[in-house]
C-alpha positions, 0 to 999 in steps of 0.5 A: 546353572553351575556354568551360567553362575560362574559366567555372572560371578566372573562378570561381575568382579570384572565390572566392580573392577572396572568400576574401581578404576576410577579417573582418581587412580591415575598417576600423580600429576605434579610436575615443577618448573624452576620450583614452581607448579605448572599446575594441572594437565591440559589433556591426557590420554590413560589405558587404566588395567582392570582385573590385574592387567587382564582388561583396560579402561581408558580415560582421556581428554584432548588437550586444551588451549588452556595456559598456566602463567607461572609469573617471573623466574630468575634462574638462568636454567629453571630445574624441570621435575618430573614425577618418578614414574616418567619413562618419555618426555618431550619439551617444546619452549617457544620465544615471543616471536614464537621461534622454537629455541629448543625441543628434547627430553628433559635429559637433553633439557638438562644441558640447555641454556637460555641465552636470553631473557623474554617471553617464553611458553613451554608445551611439556608431554609426559609418559609412563610407556611400558606395556609389558610391565608386572604387575600392570600400572597405568599407560598413558600421558599427560600434556602441559602447557605453560608460560613464564618470563625469564629475568636471569641476572648473573650472581657470585656467592663464595665458599668464603671471603676471607681466606688462608694462604694456601688455600682455596676459594671456591666461586660460584656464578649463577644466573648466567645466560648462553653456553659461553664460559664466564671468564674470571681475573684476580691477582691471586690467580686464575679461575677455571669455571666449569659448568655444573648444572644450571651453574658455573663452578671455578676454584681461586688458588691462594698460594703459600706466598699470596700477599696478605690483605685485600684483593679483587676478583672480576668476573664477566659473563654475557657481557655483564662485569661482575667485581667480589672483594677477597681478604687474604689473611697470613698463615704460620708455615714451617721454618726449615733450617737448611744451612749446611747442606749441600744443594743438589746440582742440576743435569744440564738442560733439566731446568729447560726440559721441565720448562718445556714439558711441564710448564704448558700444562699449567695453562692446558687441561680439560673443564670439566670437574673430575673430583666429588669428595676428599682427595687421597693420600697418594702414599704414606710417608714421613714429611721432610718438607711441608708445603709452604715451607720457609727454607733458612740458611746463612745467605737467603731464605726460599720458599717450598711450593711442593711437600716432600715425603720420605717413604719406603721402596716398593710402596703402591702410589695411588690416583689422589682422585679421579683424573686423566694422566696428561704426563708420565715419564722421566724427567732430569729434574724430579725423576719418574713423574706422573701429571695428572688432570683433575679438570677446572685447573686443577693438577697433581705432579707427583716425582721420584717414583721407582716406577710408573704403571701409566701411561699419557691420555689415560683416565682413572679413578681414585685410588687406582694405582699409578706406580710405586716408590723407589729409593727416592724421596716422592714430591707432590704438588697441587696447583690449580693454573700455575699456581700452588695450594696446600695438598694436606686441605685436598686429603684432609677434604677440607676448603673450597675445593668442596664448595657446593 
């Protein structure tokens, strides 16, 4: 009797748990595309664990032919948002003619770019597939089917429409179809557009000597040309009297060597942005010559595109931000010099080092050591393309370089 009672008790308990494993306990099924819910699954199959995973109860429904209509989407790459529990996914996109334009996982879709506007149909399947998971959770899948019309058009937004000399204007381009890199032109400087998710971002330099007034930015993308006006206003820069200072005589061939080895970097480099937050000041020191300063003597006035720091010997010089070493070596003009590519056209040029620790081609993280100071002053420049910008803005985390 005791054995029979035990069997009935255990069996009844299992039955209760089995009964309670209802379809209402299945994982959440909320999925969105371009910010719009794709509706309920058109089919599913789930094995619901019962009695702490000792048994499974199956819930299933064969996929139907229903298709959810999402309407018109204006983003060039509508975002696919899935529940946190998803371990695997498969998305298939077909155009109006039935041609498959994309087939892959949600992660792979993040790199996909629609080539044209039009009517598209999507079939999405998502899984939770971890059979050895403890405590046991439902294992299975949902399938969705939805249709949408894509009607994207390029649009420009700026970090600011009025910028000071020496600053940077962040440029964001949305609604771009295809994977071809947009082209940006302005008399202020060149824009190196880099892809950021479904958007393109670029950075327009406004050098210390940019002419005050209105400037026109022209962006071409997929056969569409857009224009945007940017106002440049004057900034007060230091005036330094250099009268009586002896001008250092350059070694023979110094200027030609610099043009040959360094100038090519003005138009070369990665289109992948490598920085996030504020840059680090590579080394601490006393400012002898600030960026954009007027250098005045009896006969003429010149401008400083670089920053000169007086430093103590033996200090560590560090990476201002993540980047790749384009050049590391000694020059007749500047001595030991390092050029760092941060992506999107932005580079840091540091010269006057006492020793260099890095080599060309190395990729380093922010604050990793580049070298150390010697007896010379440290000269620092930051440029986008061939146009200089104020390093202090980057080091303080200010301005268009940090436009999101």
